[in-house]
C-alpha positions in Angstrom: 0.0 0.0 0.0 1.5 3.4 -0.9 2.1 5.9 1.8 -0.6 8.5 2.4 -0.1 11.7 0.4 1.9 14.3 2.2 0.0 17.5 3.2 1.8 20.8 3.0 1.3 22.1 6.5 2.4 25.6 5.5 -0.8 26.0 3.6 -2.8 25.9 6.8 -3.7 29.0 8.7 -4.1 29.1 12.5 -7.9 29.4 12.1 -8.0 26.3 9.8 -6.0 24.3 12.3 -8.3 25.4 15.1 -11.4 24.3 13.1 -9.7 21.0 12.3 -8.7 20.4 15.9 -12.2 21.2 17.2 -13.9 19.0 14.6 -11.5 16.1 15.0 -11.8 16.2 18.8 -15.6 15.8 18.6 -15.3 13.0 16.0 -12.5 11.3 18.0 -14.6 11.3 21.2 -17.4 9.5 19.3 -14.9 7.0 17.8 -13.3 6.3 21.2 -16.8 5.6 22.7 -17.7 3.3 19.8 -14.3 1.5 19.9 -14.5 1.1 23.7 -18.0 -0.3 23.4 -16.8 -2.8 20.8 -13.9 -3.7 23.0 -16.3 -4.3 25.9 -18.5 -6.5 23.7 -15.5 -8.4 22.4 -14.2 -9.0 25.9 -17.6 -10.4 27.0 -17.8 -12.6 24.0 -14.3 -13.9 24.4 -14.9 -14.6 28.1 -18.1 -16.6 27.2 -16.4 -18.6 24.5 -13.5 -19.4 26.7 -15.9 -20.6 29.4 -17.5 -22.8 26.7 -14.1 -24.0 25.7 -13.3 -25.1 29.2 -16.6 -26.9 29.6 -16.3 -28.8 26.3 -12.7 -29.7 27.0 -13.7 -31.1 30.3 -16.5 -33.0 28.7 -14.1 -34.3 26.0 -11.7 -35.5 28.7 -14.4 -37.1 30.8 -16.3 -38.7 27.9 -16.5 -42.5 27.5 -13.4 -43.7 25.7 -15.3 -46.6 24.3 -18.1 -44.5 22.8 -16.2 -43.4 19.7 -19.2 -41.6 18.0 -19.8 -39.4 21.1 -16.1 -38.7 21.4 -15.9 -37.6 17.8 -18.9 -35.3 18.2 -17.4 -33.7 21.3 -14.0 -33.4 19.5 -15.7 -31.6 16.6 -17.4 -29.2 19.0 -14.2 -28.6 20.8 -12.4 -27.8 17.5 -15.2 -25.4 16.6 -15.0 -23.6 19.9 -11.2 -23.4 19.7 -11.5 -21.6 16.4 -14.1 -19.2 17.8 -11.7 -18.5 20.7 -9.0 -17.7 18.3 -11.3 -15.5 16.2 -12.5 -13.5 19.3 -9.0 -13.1 20.6 -8.0 -11.5 17.3 -11.1 -9.2 17.4 -10.3 -8.3 21.0 -6.6 -7.5 20.1 -7.7 -5.4 17.1 -10.2 -3.5 19.3 -7.5 -2.8 21.9 -5.2 -1.5 19.3 -7.9 0.7 17.8 -8.7 2.2 21.3 -5.0 2.8 21.9 -4.6 4.5 18.5 -7.6 6.7 19.1 -6.4 7.7 22.6 -3.0 8.7 21.1 -4.9 10.8 18.6 -6.8 12.4 21.4 -3.6 13.2 23.2 -2.2 14.8 20.1 -5.4 16.9 19.7 -5.1 18.0 23.4 -1.6 19.2 22.7 -2.7 21.1 19.7 -5.6 22.6 21.6 -3.3 23.7 24.4 -0.9 25.3 21.9 -3.8 27.1 20.2 -5.0 28.4 23.6 -1.5 29.5 24.5 -1.1 31.3 21.2 -4.4 33.1 21.8 -3.2 34.3 25.2 0.1 35.5 23.9 -1.2 37.6 21.1 1.5 39.1 18.8 4.7 38.9 20.7 8.1 37.2 20.0 7.2 34.2 22.0 4.1 33.7 19.9 6.3 32.9 16.8 7.9 30.0 18.6 4.4 28.7 19.6 3.3 29.0 16.0 6.3 27.0 14.8 5.7 24.4 17.6 2.0 24.3 16.6 2.9 23.7 12.9 5.3 20.9 13.9 2.7 19.2 16.2 0.0 19.6 13.6 2.2 18.0 11.0 2.9 15.1 13.4 -0.9 14.8 14.0 -1.8 14.8 10.3 1.0 12.3 9.4 -0.1 10.1 12.3 -3.6 9.7 10.9 
């Protein structure tokens, strides 16, 4: 997959950055809530399937060794549950990574928001130039992180 197109950060004005940060913060909060809800659902499903796995494994080990048909049926069920556990573990891991990624984005947006507020407080002084440069660097990091 080709790398995402590079955005020329110098083209952005402070007001455009402010709008983008405010918009992205709202969207990111909703995405975090959704991703966290998905993570919770995946955790519950994984826990339930793991409990089923334990029960079926126990039943398989305790099943009559002379009743081959029953043993094969239980073995088939055990294999199916094992594949479900693997599937839900992957979903759970993916959900955790997504929540982590979104929280990192949220942190970057908080940094940008703080820099914008500081820039507003400073007005037009020499120190404001360094904040503008810092804002541009942080915004570029944020845009490239997406």
